[in-house]
LOMI-909707 format. One record per residue: residue number from 1; x, y, z of N, C-alpha, C in turn; chain. Coordinates in steps of 0.05 Angstrom, whole numbers, plus 5000, padded with zeros to 4 digits. Example, Ala and Ser with C-alpha at 12.3 -4.5 7.8 and 13.67 -1.06 7.14 Angstrom:
// residues 2
NODE   k  n.X  n.Y  n.Z ca.X ca.Y ca.Z  c.X  c.Y  c.Z c
NODE   1 5264 4886 5156 5246 4910 5156 5264 4934 5156 A
NODE   2 5257 4955 5142 5273 4979 5143 5258 5001 5157 A
This chain:
// residues 214
NODE   k  n.X  n.Y  n.Z ca.X ca.Y ca.Z  c.X  c.Y  c.Z c
NODE   1 5098 5165 4612 5116 5180 4630 5145 5169 4624 A
NODE   2 5166 5185 4624 5192 5178 4621 5204 5167 4646 A
NODE   3 5227 5152 4640 5242 5141 4663 5248 5164 4683 A
NODE   4 5258 5186 4677 5265 5206 4694 5241 5217 4710 A
NODE   5 5217 5220 4696 5193 5230 4710 5185 5210 4731 A
NODE   6 5188 5187 4726 5178 5165 4745 5196 5166 4769 A
NODE   7 5223 5169 4765 5243 5171 4788 5235 5194 4803 A
NODE   8 5230 5219 4790 5224 5243 4803 5199 5239 4821 A
NODE   9 5179 5226 4811 5153 5222 4828 5158 5201 4851 A
NODE  10 5176 5182 4847 5181 5164 4869 5196 5180 4892 A
NODE  11 5214 5197 4884 5227 5213 4904 5209 5231 4919 A
NODE  12 5192 5243 4904 5171 5259 4918 5152 5244 4938 A
NODE  13 5143 5221 4928 5126 5203 4944 5144 5194 4970 A
NODE  14 5167 5186 4966 5183 5177 4987 5187 5198 5010 A
NODE  15 5192 5224 4999 5194 5244 5020 5169 5252 5035 A
NODE  16 5145 5249 5020 5119 5253 5033 5113 5231 5053 A
NODE  17 5120 5208 5048 5115 5185 5066 5133 5189 5091 A
NODE  18 5157 5198 5088 5174 5202 5109 5163 5224 5126 A
NODE  19 5156 5247 5112 5146 5270 5128 5120 5265 5143 A
NODE  20 5103 5248 5133 5077 5241 5146 5081 5217 5164 A
NODE  21 5107 5209 5171 5114 5189 5189 5099 5161 5182 A
NODE  22 5095 5157 5159 5086 5130 5149 5110 5110 5147 A
NODE  23 5133 5121 5148 5157 5105 5148 5179 5121 5166 A
NODE  24 5196 5108 5176 5220 5119 5190 5245 5103 5183 A
NODE  25 5267 5115 5187 5293 5102 5182 5292 5090 5155 A
NODE  26 5297 5064 5151 5298 5050 5126 5273 5034 5120 A
NODE  27 5252 5040 5133 5227 5026 5128 5214 5033 5099 A
NODE  28 5198 5017 5090 5183 5019 5068 5197 5018 5039 A
NODE  29 5180 5017 5020 5190 5014 4992 5168 5021 4972 A
NODE  30 5177 5030 4947 5161 5043 4928 5169 5030 4900 A
NODE  31 5148 5022 4885 5157 5014 4856 5137 5025 4837 A
NODE  32 5145 5023 4813 5128 5034 4790 5134 5017 4765 A
NODE  33 5114 5004 4754 5116 4990 4728 5115 5007 4704 A
NODE  34 5136 5011 4691 5134 5029 4666 5125 5013 4642 A
NODE  35 5136 4988 4637 5126 4973 4617 5121 4945 4628 A
NODE  36 5114 4925 4613 5109 4899 4623 5134 4886 4635 A
NODE  37 5157 4895 4625 5181 4881 4636 5202 4901 4646 A
NODE  38 5191 4925 4655 5210 4944 4667 5197 4956 4692 A
NODE  39 5210 4952 4715 5199 4962 4741 5221 4977 4754 A
NODE  40 5213 5001 4762 5232 5018 4776 5225 5015 4807 A
NODE  41 5243 5008 4825 5238 5004 4853 5259 5018 4870 A
NODE  42 5251 5023 4894 5272 5037 4910 5290 5017 4922 A
NODE  43 5315 5026 4931 5335 5008 4939 5331 4997 4970 A
NODE  44 5346 4974 4974 5346 4963 4999 5361 4979 5018 A
NODE  45 5353 4980 5046 5368 4995 5067 5372 5024 5062 A
NODE  46 5353 5039 5050 5355 5067 5044 5333 5084 5055 A
NODE  47 5336 5103 5068 5314 5119 5077 5300 5134 5056 A
NODE  48 5272 5128 5055 5256 5142 5032 5256 5171 5034 A
NODE  49 5262 5184 5058 5263 5212 5058 5288 5223 5047 A
NODE  50 5309 5206 5042 5333 5215 5031 5338 5207 5002 A
NODE  51 5317 5196 4988 5322 5185 4964 5332 5207 4941 A
NODE  52 5346 5200 4922 5355 5215 4900 5346 5199 4876 A
NODE  53 5347 5214 4852 5341 5199 4826 5357 5175 4821 A
NODE  54 5384 5179 4828 5404 5158 4819 5403 5135 4839 A
NODE  55 5387 5135 4859 5383 5113 4878 5367 5089 4868 A
NODE  56 5349 5096 4849 5331 5076 4838 5342 5051 4826 A
NODE  57 5330 5030 4827 5337 5006 4816 5318 4997 4794 A
NODE  58 5329 4987 4772 5313 4976 4750 5315 4945 4751 A
NODE  59 5289 4932 4753 5289 4903 4752 5269 4895 4730 A
NODE  60 5269 4870 4721 5249 4860 4703 5228 4847 4718 A
NODE  61 5208 4835 4703 5184 4823 4716 5190 4798 4731 A
NODE  62 5215 4788 4729 5224 4765 4744 5242 4772 4767 A
NODE  63 5246 4798 4771 5262 4807 4793 5292 4809 4786 A
NODE  64 5300 4804 4762 5327 4808 4755 5337 4835 4754 A
NODE  65 5359 4839 4767 5371 4866 4767 5382 4875 4741 A
NODE  66 5372 4897 4731 5379 4907 4704 5397 4930 4705 A
NODE  67 5389 4949 4724 5406 4973 4726 5404 4985 4754 A
NODE  68 5425 5001 4762 5424 5013 4788 5448 5003 4804 A
NODE  69 5460 5019 4820 5486 5012 4834 5477 4998 4861 A
NODE  70 5453 5005 4870 5444 4991 4896 5428 4968 4891 A
NODE  71 5425 4950 4912 5407 4928 4909 5378 4936 4913 A
NODE  72 5358 4921 4898 5333 4928 4904 5321 4923 4929 A
NODE  73 5298 4936 4936 5285 4929 4962 5283 4900 4969 A
NODE  74 5285 4893 4992 5282 4866 5002 5255 4854 4999 A
NODE  75 5236 4874 4996 5208 4868 4993 5198 4866 4963 A
NODE  76 5219 4862 4946 5213 4861 4918 5194 4838 4910 A
NODE  77 5195 4816 4923 5175 4793 4918 5146 4803 4922 A
NODE  78 5140 4820 4941 5114 4830 4946 5105 4846 4919 A
NODE  79 5123 4863 4911 5117 4882 4889 5112 4865 4864 A
NODE  80 5131 4845 4860 5125 4829 4836 5100 4814 4835 A
NODE  81 5092 4805 4859 5067 4789 4861 5043 4806 4854 A
NODE  82 5044 4831 4863 5022 4849 4857 5019 4852 4827 A
NODE  83 5042 4858 4813 5043 4863 4785 5034 4836 4768 A
NODE  84 5041 4813 4779 5031 4790 4766 5000 4786 4768 A
NODE  85 4990 4792 4788 4961 4788 4795 4945 4812 4783 A
NODE  86 4955 4836 4778 4940 4859 4771 4950 4873 4747 A
NODE  87 4942 4867 4724 4950 4880 4701 4942 4910 4701 A
NODE  88 4921 4918 4716 4911 4944 4716 4929 4962 4734 A
NODE  89 4948 4953 4748 4964 4967 4769 4990 4972 4760 A
NODE  90 4999 4997 4765 5024 5008 4758 5044 5015 4780 A
NODE  91 5031 5019 4802 5046 5030 4828 5040 5013 4852 A
NODE  92 5062 5009 4868 5059 4993 4893 5073 5009 4915 A
NODE  93 5061 5011 4940 5074 5023 4962 5072 5005 4985 A
NODE  94 5093 5001 4999 5093 4987 5025 5103 5007 5045 A
NODE  95 5088 5009 5069 5097 5027 5089 5091 5016 5116 A
NODE  96 5098 5026 5136 5093 5018 5164 5077 5040 5180 A
NODE  97 5053 5044 5173 5037 5066 5188 5036 5054 5216 A
NODE  98 5043 5072 5235 5043 5062 5265 5018 5054 5276 A
NODE  99 4997 5068 5272 4972 5060 5286 4958 5035 5274 A
NODE 100 4961 5034 5247 4949 5010 5234 4966 4985 5243 A
NODE 101 4991 4988 5244 5009 4967 5252 5003 4958 5282 A
NODE 102 5000 4980 5299 4993 4975 5327 4966 4960 5331 A
NODE 103 4948 4966 5314 4922 4950 5314 4927 4920 5309 A
NODE 104 4944 4912 5291 4948 4886 5287 4963 4872 5309 A
NODE 105 4979 4888 5322 4995 4875 5345 4974 4869 5366 A
NODE 106 4955 4887 5371 4935 4882 5392 4912 4864 5383 A
NODE 107 4913 4854 5358 4894 4836 5351 4867 4849 5347 A
NODE 108 4867 4875 5339 4841 4889 5337 4832 4889 5307 A
NODE 109 4806 4881 5302 4797 4877 5276 4784 4904 5267 A
NODE 110 4796 4916 5247 4785 4944 5238 4775 4939 5207 A
NODE 111 4769 4913 5201 4761 4908 5173 4732 4914 5168 A
NODE 112 4717 4918 5191 4688 4923 5190 4684 4951 5176 A
NODE 113 4661 4955 5165 4656 4983 5152 4647 5001 5175 A
NODE 114 4663 5021 5181 4658 5040 5203 4651 5068 5191 A
NODE 115 4666 5075 5171 4661 5104 5160 4653 5102 5132 A
NODE 116 4629 5118 5126 4616 5117 5099 4634 5122 5075 A
NODE 117 4650 5143 5080 4666 5151 5059 4690 5133 5049 A
NODE 118 4698 5117 5069 4717 5095 5063 4705 5072 5049 A
NODE 119 4680 5065 5056 4665 5043 5043 4661 5051 5014 A
NODE 120 4654 5075 5010 4648 5084 4982 4675 5084 4966 A
NODE 121 4696 5090 4979 4722 5091 4964 4735 5064 4962 A
NODE 122 4736 5050 4983 4752 5024 4983 4739 5000 4995 A
NODE 123 4715 5001 5006 4701 4979 5018 4717 4969 5043 A
NODE 124 4717 4944 5048 4728 4933 5072 4758 4928 5068 A
NODE 125 4774 4928 5091 4802 4927 5091 4810 4899 5099 A
NODE 126 4822 4883 5081 4830 4857 5087 4856 4856 5104 A
NODE 127 4861 4837 5120 4885 4833 5135 4899 4807 5128 A
NODE 128 4922 4811 5116 4937 4787 5106 4949 4773 5132 A
NODE 129 4951 4747 5131 4964 4732 5154 4993 4740 5158 A
NODE 130 5002 4736 5180 5029 4741 5186 5049 4726 5167 A
NODE 131 5069 4739 5157 5089 4727 5141 5117 4741 5147 A
NODE 132 5138 4726 5147 5164 4738 5154 5171 4758 5133 A
NODE 133 5178 4783 5143 5187 4805 5123 5209 4796 5105 A
NODE 134 5210 4809 5080 5232 4803 5061 5234 4775 5052 A
NODE 135 5214 4760 5052 5212 4733 5043 5190 4729 5021 A
NODE 136 5192 4706 5007 5171 4699 4989 5146 4695 5005 A
NODE 137 5145 4688 5029 5122 4683 5046 5103 4709 5045 A
NODE 138 5116 4732 5046 5100 4757 5044 5084 4759 5019 A
NODE 139 5098 4752 4996 5084 4753 4972 5060 4732 4972 A
NODE 140 5065 4710 4981 5044 4690 4981 5020 4699 5001 A
NODE 141 5026 4713 5022 5004 4720 5039 4986 4740 5027 A
NODE 142 4995 4755 5008 4977 4776 4996 4965 4767 4966 A
NODE 143 4972 4743 4958 4969 4733 4931 4939 4733 4923 A
NODE 144 4920 4720 4941 4891 4721 4936 4878 4748 4943 A
NODE 145 4889 4759 4963 4874 4785 4971 4879 4809 4950 A
NODE 146 4904 4811 4939 4908 4832 4919 4891 4831 4895 A
NODE 147 4881 4807 4889 4866 4807 4864 4840 4823 4866 A
NODE 148 4829 4828 4891 4804 4841 4892 4807 4869 4911 A
NODE 149 4830 4873 4920 4832 4897 4939 4857 4914 4933 A
NODE 150 4853 4940 4936 4874 4959 4929 4890 4967 4957 A
NODE 151 4880 4959 4979 4893 4962 5004 4892 4937 5019 A
NODE 152 4916 4929 5028 4918 4906 5045 4937 4912 5069 A
NODE 153 4923 4905 5092 4941 4908 5119 4956 4882 5124 A
NODE 154 4980 4885 5131 4997 4861 5136 4999 4857 5165 A
NODE 155 4993 4835 5175 4994 4829 5205 5023 4834 5214 A
NODE 156 5023 4855 5233 5050 4862 5245 5070 4873 5228 A
NODE 157 5061 4881 5203 5082 4892 5184 5070 4914 5165 A
NODE 158 5054 4931 5175 5044 4955 5160 5024 4948 5140 A
NODE 159 5027 4959 5116 5006 4956 5095 5019 4958 5068 A
NODE 160 5001 4950 5048 5010 4952 5019 4986 4966 5007 A
NODE 161 4991 4986 4992 4973 4999 4976 4979 5002 4946 A
NODE 162 4962 4998 4927 4968 4998 4900 4950 5018 4885 A
NODE 163 4959 5024 4861 4943 5044 4845 4951 5043 4814 A
NODE 164 4937 5057 4798 4944 5061 4771 4968 5080 4771 A
NODE 165 4969 5098 4789 4990 5119 4791 5003 5117 4819 A
NODE 166 5025 5131 4820 5040 5134 4848 5022 5151 4865 A
NODE 167 5010 5171 4856 4994 5188 4874 4968 5172 4884 A
NODE 168 4957 5155 4868 4935 5139 4879 4941 5121 4897 A
NODE 169 4964 5107 4895 4976 5090 4915 4983 5103 4941 A
NODE 170 4995 5126 4937 5002 5140 4963 4977 5151 4979 A
NODE 171 4958 5160 4963 4933 5172 4976 4919 5151 4993 A
NODE 172 4919 5126 4980 4906 5105 4994 4920 5098 5021 A
NODE 173 4948 5100 5021 4962 5094 5046 4957 5115 5066 A
NODE 174 4956 5140 5057 4954 5164 5077 4926 5162 5087 A
NODE 175 4905 5157 5070 4877 5153 5081 4875 5130 5100 A
NODE 176 4888 5107 5093 4886 5087 5114 4897 5091 5139 A
NODE 177 4917 5105 5143 4926 5114 5169 4910 5134 5184 A
NODE 178 4896 5150 5166 4878 5170 5178 4853 5155 5192 A
NODE 179 4845 5134 5176 4822 5119 5185 4830 5106 5212 A
NODE 180 4855 5097 5214 4864 5084 5238 4865 5104 5261 A
NODE 181 4875 5127 5256 4874 5148 5276 4846 5154 5288 A
NODE 182 4829 5156 5269 4799 5160 5277 4790 5139 5295 A
NODE 183 4793 5117 5286 4784 5093 5302 4799 5091 5328 A
NODE 184 4824 5097 5330 4838 5098 5353 4827 5117 5373 A
NODE 185 4820 5141 5364 4810 5161 5381 4782 5153 5392 A
NODE 186 4765 5143 5371 4738 5133 5378 4738 5113 5400 A
NODE 187 4759 5095 5398 4759 5073 5419 4764 5084 5447 A
NODE 188 4778 5107 5450 4782 5119 5476 4756 5132 5485 A
NODE 189 4739 5140 5468 4715 5151 5475 4691 5132 5483 A
NODE 190 4693 5109 5471 4671 5090 5477 4671 5068 5457 A
NODE 191 4650 5053 5456 4648 5030 5439 4642 5038 5411 A
NODE 192 4656 5025 5392 4653 5032 5364 4633 5013 5351 A
NODE 193 4613 5021 5339 4595 5003 5322 4598 5007 5294 A
NODE 194 4599 4984 5278 4601 4987 5248 4574 4995 5237 A
NODE 195 4575 5005 5213 4550 5010 5200 4533 4986 5199 A
NODE 196 4505 4990 5199 4487 4969 5195 4488 4955 5168 A
NODE 197 4479 4932 5166 4482 4917 5142 4466 4932 5121 A
NODE 198 4443 4944 5129 4427 4961 5110 4443 4982 5099 A
NODE 199 4455 5000 5115 4470 5022 5108 4495 5014 5093 A
NODE 200 4507 4993 5098 4529 4984 5083 4522 4977 5055 A
NODE 201 4500 4961 5051 4490 4956 5025 4482 4979 5007 A
NODE 202 4472 5000 5024 4464 5025 5009 4490 5040 4999 A
NODE 203 4510 5040 5016 4535 5052 5006 4548 5038 4984 A
NODE 204 4547 5010 4983 4557 4995 4961 4545 5003 4933 A
NODE 205 4517 5005 4936 4501 5011 4911 4511 5040 4904 A
NODE 206 4517 5060 4922 4526 5088 4915 4555 5085 4902 A
NODE 207 4568 5067 4911 4597 5061 4903 4595 5054 4874 A
NODE 208 4578 5034 4868 4577 5023 4841 4566 5044 4822 A
NODE 209 4546 5060 4832 4537 5082 4815 4558 5101 4807 A
NODE 210 4575 5109 4829 4596 5130 4822 4616 5117 4804 A
NODE 211 4623 5092 4806 4642 5078 4788 4631 5078 4759 A
NODE 212 4606 5074 4756 4596 5073 4729 4593 5100 4717 A
NODE 213 4594 5122 4731 4594 5148 4720 4622 5159 4714 A
NODE 214 4642 5143 4723 4669 5153 4717 4675 5152 4686 A
């Protein structure tokens, strides 16, 4: 994909995130790794719903500002950490889905396997320990988890999703918040029980089978 195409896709994803209320105001950030040493990332302090092609920032794999009139997102360390740990990943999204974030504030553990389709697609959801936003601490908090997970919830600070494409990373974020909405409603209706260990293992086998058929 060309630089222009990547910028266009980032703009589209940013608007969808804003429309779906996964972010508000200047929340959230998006990046895409075009080559091993070229990363396009959204700017700091800018509403994702108002993005334009010219707002994007080009940095290298060390975070050095190469092009763009605006400064890169303050969450750049998190994006760089993902790319360091995952050579298979090209897109990173950080958002503040309200229900997922509220669950972490309330100390509610939603990492257990509740819904079969989510287990098949993503397995369990890890929760990274609290780290101050916009610091290297945030990158450190996800360092080990991102090696084996495409979705990470950040304690009190939303979530990070990754993918080979921007669409894949976005769909994971959207699905994560939908799961949170379902669990939130279910909690109002009664006690939530996770899938049994037997059913969980059966779903993991199905997941492996589906992956092998891809």
